[in-house]
N, C-alpha and C positions, 0 to 999 in steps of 0.2 A: 661519589656516590651519582649517578646521573638522575635528572630528571624526567620523571614519569611527564610519557605528553600523551595526548591522546591521534587515534589514528580515525582522518578525516577521509575518507572517499573523496566526496563530493562539498563542498562550501556551498551554504545558499547567505541572505542576508539575514537570517536567522535562527534556520536551523541545517545537519549537515547530518550527510549519507555518515552509515557507521557499517563493516559487518558486522553482522549478526555476532553479540558476545554472550559467551556461558552463561558470563557472571549475569545477565538478565533477563536469565529465563526462567524467573520467578515471575518477570513482569510478564513475558509473554506469556503465561500461562493469568496474569489476573486482570488482566487487557479481557481476552479470552472468554473469560469466565465473567466477566460483569456485564450484570442484566443491560445495563447503560447503552455498553458496546452491542452488544448480540441482536440487541432489536435491529440494527444498519449490519450483520453481518451472517453470514451462512454457517456459521456456527448455532449445535444442536445441541450437542452434549459436551458435559463438567471435562475439562482436560486435566492432567496434572504435571507437574514438572516435570518428571520422568518421560511423560509422552513429551511435549514441547520442545529436550534435549532430543529424544533420539530424531527427530523433526529438525532442530538447529544442526542435527550431525547429516542430515540427509540432503541437507539448502548446501552444503559447502560445493564450490562453484569448479566445475572440475572438466570446460572451456565445450561441454558437450548440451552442459543441461540446460531444459526448458522455464528453468526457475530461476532468477535471484531476485533475493531477499535483503531488504537490507533498513539499518534498525534507522529512524527516524529520527535522529536528532538538538534539543535545542543548545543554543548553542550560549545564551546568557545562561541560563542556568544550569548549566551543563551537567541535562540527564537526558536518558531515555526517554522519548514520549508515545514511543508509537515503529508504527513498521510501512517501508511501500515496497512494493513486489511487479516484477514482469512474469505474468503468466501461462504459460503455453506459447513458449515462444513460439515460433515456426521459423528458420532460420533459410526456409528456401525462400519462403513467399513474406518472408522480413514482414513478418508484423506478432504482435502480442497479446493480451489483456493483461492493464494495469488494476493494480487495488493502493489500497491505505487504510492503517487505522492507526488515528489517534485513539490511543490507548488511555490518557491521562486525559478524565475527561478536565479538567479546571481551563486547560489549553483550546476546548471547543470557541467555535465563533471567534478568534484570535486568528482569520485569514491564511493560518499553517498548513489546511488543510490545499490551501491554493497553493503556496508555493510548491507544500507533500509535489504539488502531479505539476508543476511546470518543474521541478529539478529532474523528474521522474520522465518527462518528456525531454527535456533537453539532453540527459541520459542514451535513452532508448532513437531516437531519432541522430544524434549526432555522435558521438560513441559508437554506438552498436547496430548506428543504419542500417533502423530498423525504417518500413515505409507506411507502417498503419499499429495507427496504437488504439484499442478497444478499451470500452468500462461495462459490468456491471452495476444497477445503481439499482436497491432500492424504492421503490417512489416513494415510501414513508421518508427518506433521507432526504429531507429540505436540505439541508448544509449543501452532503454530497453533488444533489443535483445543479446547486449552485456552482460550485466549483466546474464542474464539466459544463455548465454552459457561459461560467465568465469567462472562461478558457475559450470558446468556441469547436469545445463539440459539437459536433451536429448527433441529433438522437435519431440511432441507427432505424428503431423497430422498439416494441412492447413485447413480451414476456406476457402473457398475461397469467394469474395467478400460479407463477414460478414459483415462490418462495411462503414457504409456511411455519411463523413466526408471529408469537404474539394472539397465537389462539387466529390467526388469519389468512389466510394464501391471501398475499399481497403480489402487485405486478414488479416487475423486473426492469427499467428502463438500459437497453444497449446503448450507449454513447465511442463516438468514434473519429479518429482526426485521424487524417493522411497528411505526411511529411509536405513540407512546402517541400517542391521540386520544382528549378528556376530553369 
């Protein structure tokens, strides 16, 4: 019997990206339902296994999609800890909106968000040949704000009172970065 090996799409130092796995749908639901995570993402309504299952099925890449979502896999612990995405991909304008969630809270504040964005950026610029990436970050999400500042994303604008969550309207930062073209 052949040994079962994990298939990684992109491998980093501590994390790897893998295609979304049906066996992890329960985790995706858990992450977006977790109040600690919801404080920093635009999910306002509860989700179920069935809703997330349909979401995963819609994410199957067909070559013309405007969205790519990849599971974040912790290499040492051999477990899914979140997902990263390129959304609103415009193949003509060569741009996309990026985002991520480290859904397992014990992995917060370990530099994994920075590594996630670095891997996603490399994939977008080098493999997909995109020229601009944009990220929308709730102002209160200080960890993500630090990630994008550390990686030299430019604050392109502020959407005032854009997101209602935790009983308040909150500002959303628009960060962007262009591919270095020499």
